[in-house]
C-alpha positions, 0 to 999 in steps of 0.5 A: 350142518345142524348149526347152520339150520335155523328153526322156523321161529328163528327164520321168522325172527331173522326176516322180520324182527318187529313182529310185535312190541310191548310196554312194561308197566311199573309192576313189570307186566308186559302189555302188547302195543296194538295198532289201535293204540298207535292210531289213537296216539297219532290222533291225539297228537294231531289234535295237539299240533298247530298246523299252518293255515292253508294259503290261497294261490297268488 
């Protein structure tokens, strides 16, 4: 029965495997990816996109 029981950490990982993400730099250091980093990347991408002009209803 002990094999069937999971630790609290294992249960948490099983329910949500994407609790955090990291980048690994050239020196092998782990850098946590934050929500702010993702929002900045999305904002930068939106600036570079060419969105179609709004059309007037006919």
